[in-house]
C-alpha positions as CSV (number, residue, x, y, z in Angstrom):
1,X,16.5,1.2,-30.3
2,X,16.0,1.2,-26.4
3,X,17.3,-1.0,-23.7
4,X,15.7,-1.3,-20.6
5,X,17.7,-2.2,-17.3
6,X,15.9,-3.7,-14.6
7,X,17.3,-4.7,-11.0
8,X,14.6,-7.4,-10.2
9,X,15.8,-8.4,-6.7
10,X,15.2,-5.2,-5.4
11,X,11.5,-5.3,-6.7
12,X,8.6,-4.4,-3.7
13,X,5.9,-5.6,-6.5
14,X,4.1,-2.0,-6.7
15,X,2.5,-2.9,-10.0
16,X,3.0,0.7,-11.2
17,X,5.2,-0.6,-14.1
18,X,2.3,-3.1,-15.1
19,X,-0.3,-0.5,-15.0
20,X,1.5,1.8,-17.2
21,X,3.4,-0.5,-19.8
22,X,1.6,-4.0,-19.7
23,X,2.8,-5.2,-22.8
24,X,6.4,-5.4,-21.4
25,X,5.8,-6.0,-17.7
26,X,3.8,-8.8,-15.6
27,X,4.0,-9.3,-11.8
28,X,5.0,-13.2,-10.9
29,X,2.9,-15.4,-9.3
30,X,5.7,-16.7,-7.4
31,X,7.4,-14.1,-6.0
32,X,4.9,-11.4,-6.2
33,X,8.0,-9.1,-8.0
34,X,7.4,-7.8,-11.8
35,X,9.0,-9.4,-14.9
36,X,10.4,-7.9,-17.8
37,X,8.6,-9.4,-20.1
38,X,11.6,-10.7,-23.0
39,X,14.4,-9.7,-20.5
40,X,17.5,-11.7,-20.3
41,X,19.3,-12.1,-16.9
42,X,23.0,-10.6,-16.5
43,X,24.2,-10.5,-13.3
44,X,21.3,-9.8,-11.6
45,X,20.0,-7.4,-13.8
46,X,17.8,-7.9,-16.6
47,X,17.8,-6.5,-19.8
48,X,15.9,-6.3,-23.4
49,X,16.2,-4.3,-26.6
50,X,13.4,-2.7,-27.9
51,X,12.1,-0.1,-30.8
52,X,11.7,3.5,-29.7
53,X,7.7,3.0,-30.2
54,X,7.9,1.3,-26.6
55,X,10.4,4.5,-25.2
56,X,7.3,6.6,-23.9
57,X,5.6,3.7,-22.0
58,X,8.5,2.2,-20.5
59,X,10.0,5.8,-19.3
60,X,6.4,6.3,-17.6
61,X,6.9,2.7,-15.8
62,X,10.4,3.7,-15.1
63,X,9.3,7.3,-13.6
64,X,6.3,5.4,-11.8
65,X,8.9,2.8,-10.0
66,X,9.1,4.1,-6.2
67,X,12.6,2.4,-5.7
68,X,14.0,3.6,-9.0
69,X,15.3,0.3,-10.5
70,X,14.2,0.4,-13.9
71,X,16.7,2.6,-16.1
72,X,16.1,3.2,-20.3
73,X,19.2,3.5,-22.7
74,X,18.4,5.2,-25.7
75,X,20.8,3.4,-28.0
């Protein structure tokens, strides 16, 4: 399992995560920031646990983030 952690308030809406992992990321029409699909908000940090099948795509999403607000934890 992999945990994706995302600090949404710092998102600049560059769309990089959406381009490399569209099954897990979407841009909000309300504020232009990315949404972590399935993520639960815990003190301003959105988290979701996913299978290892999603690891590579979301690693690329984290690497493409210019403000470095996406982290992955292998459980």
